[in-house]
C-alpha positions, 0 to 999 in steps of 0.5 A: 499499499503506497500513497500517490503524489499527484504531479505537480501537487507535492502533498499526499492526497490519496493512498494507493493500495494494490495496483494504484490509486484506483485500487484505493478508491475501490478497496471495500474495507476502507471505502466502507467508512469514508468520511469527510476530512477531519475537522482539524484539516480546516484552514485558520483565517490567519493560516501561513500557507507555508505550513502545509497539510493537516491542522492549521498552524497555532495562529492569533487574531489580528486584533489585540484584546489587551490594553498597552503596557502603559495602562496594564499592571502586573496582577500580582507583585513579581518576585524576580523581575524579568523586564528588559534591562532589569536585574536578570541578564540573559545569561541567567535566564536558564536558572528558572523554570516554569510550573503551570497548574491547570484544571479541566471543568473546575477539577484539578489535573496537576502541574506541567513542568517546563524547561526553557531554551534561552540559549535558543530564543532568549527574547521569547523566554524572557517574555514567557517568564515575565508574564508568568512572574507578573500573573498575566496567565493566571486564570487564562484558558486553553481556548484551542485544542486539537488532540493530534496536534497541540493545545493553545492558550495564553490569550487574556480574552480566551478567544484567540484574538487577544494580544499581550501588554508588551508588544510583539517579539521577533521570530526566534526560529530554528532548524536545529534538530534539538529544537524541533517540535515534538510532543511536550515542546512549548512554542509561541503562536503567532499571526501571518507576520513572523514577528507577530508573537506576543503572549499566546503559546501552545504545547505539542500534544502529538507527533504528526506532520502538522507538528513537524511543518512548525519547524523553522516557522514557529519559535519553540523555546522550551519543553515538558520535564514532568506533567504528561498526565496533565498535558493529556488531560488538556489534549483530551478535554471535550471539544465542540465539533461544530466549532472551527476545526472542532477545536473549542473546548466545551468546558473551561481548560484553565491555567490556575497559576503559572509560577516561576521557580528559581533553579534550572529544570529538573531532569525529566523523571518520566517519558516525555511522550504520548502514552499508549491508549488502553486497548483492552488487551487488543493489539496496537497494530496488525497486518491481515490478508482478506478475501472479499465475497460480494454479490450483486446488491452491493456497490461492488456488484459481483456476479452472484446472488446474496445466497450464493455469495454466502455459500461461497464465503463459507466454502473459502472459509473452510478452505482457509482453515484447512491450510490452503494457501491464503494468497492462492485463495485471495487471487481466486476468489476475492472481489476486492481489486488486487495487484497480480504481482503482489506476493501478499494480495489482499494485505492491510496494515491497520492501527487501532483506535487512538494509535498513530504510525509516526514512522509512515507519517514521517516517511510521507513527511520527508518525502513531500519535502523532497518532492516540493523542494525538487519541484521548486527547483525545476520550476526555476529551470523552466523559467530560466529556459534551462529545461522544458516543461515536458522534461520537468514532468518527466523528472518529477514523475521519475522522482514520484516513482522513486519516493513511492518505492522508498515508503514503509508499508501504509497503515489504515486507521481502524475507524476508517475500515468497515466496522465488522472488518476491524472487529474481526481483525483485531480479535484474531491471534497471529495465524488465526482465520475469521469471517466478518458476516455481511451487514448492510451497515457494519460490513456492507460489501459482503463477507470478509474472510480475514487471516492475521499475519502480524 
C-alpha cells in the first residue's frame, strides 16, 4: 500500500492500495467508512500557507484584546522581575523554569513543569518568564485544543484574538534538531507576520505532519520535563465538533497559576511522549490478508446472488482453515481489486483506535519535502529556459516513483475500515482466520474472510 504524489501537487492526497490510486478508491474495507476530512484540516483565517497539510498552525487573531503596557499592571507583585534591562541578564535566564497548574471543568489535573531554552530564544523566554512572574497567565484558558496536534492558550480574552501588554516578539526560529517540535515542546503562536507573537503559546501533544511542519516557522522555546498526565488531560478535554476545526473546548480548560521557580529545570522523571491508549488487550497494529466475497446488491456488484455469496464465503473459510494457501485463495476468490504481482494480495496494515503510525507519517512528511524542493528547483529552471516543461514533468514523475518505492507500508486507522472487518481482524491471533459477516451497516460489501499475518 503506497500513497500517491499527484504530479505538480506535492502533497499526499491519496493512498494507493495494490495496483494504484484506483485500487484505493475501490477497496471495500476502507471505502466502507469513507468520511469528510477531519475538522482539524480546516484552514485558519490567518493560516500561513507555508505550514502545509493537516491542522492549521497555531495562529492569533489580528485584533489585540489587551490594553497597552502603559495602562496594564501586573496582577501580582513580581518575584523576580524579568523585564528587559532589569536585574536578570540573558545568561541567567537558564536558572529558572516554570510550573503551570491546570484544571479541566474546575477539576485539578495537576502541574506541568517546563524547562526553557534561552540559549535558542532568549527574547521569547524572557517574555514568557515575565508574563508568568507577573501573573498574566493566571486564570487564562486553553481556547484551542486539537488532540493530534497541540493545545493553545495564553490569550487574556480566551478567544484567540487577544494580545499581550508588551508588544510583539521577533521570530526566534530554528531548524536545529534539538529544537524541533515534538510532543511536549512549548512554542509561540503568531499571525501571518513572523514577528507577531506576543503572549499566546502552545504545547505540542502529538507527533504528526502538522507538528513537524512548524519547524523553522514557529519559535519553540522549551519543553515539558514533567506533567504528561496533565498535558493529556488538557488534550483530551471535550471540544465542540461544530466549532472551527472542532477545537473549541466545551468546558473551561484553565491555567490556575503560572509560577516561575528559581533553579534550572530538573531532568525528566518520566518519558515525555504521548502515552499508549488502553486497548483492552487488543494489539496496537496488525497486518491481515482478506478475501472479499460480494454479490449483486452491493456497490461491488459481483456477478452472484446474496445466497450464492454466503455459500461461497463458507467454502472459502473452510478452505482457509483447512490450510490451503491464503494468497492463492485471495487471487481466486476475492472481489476486492488486487495487484497480481503482489506476493501478499489483499493485505491491510491497520492501527487500532487512538494509535498513530509516526514511522509512516514521518516518511510521508520527508518525501513531500523532497518532492516540493525538487518541484521548486525544476520550476525555476523552466522559468530560465534551461529545461522544457515536458522535461520537468518527466523528472518529477521519475522522482515520484522513486519516493513511492522508498516508503514503508501504509497503515489504515481502524475507524476508517468497515466496522465488522476491524472488529474481527483485531480479535484474531497471529495465524488465526475468521470471517466478518455481511451487514448493510457494519460490513456492507459482503463477507470478509480474514487471516492475521502479524
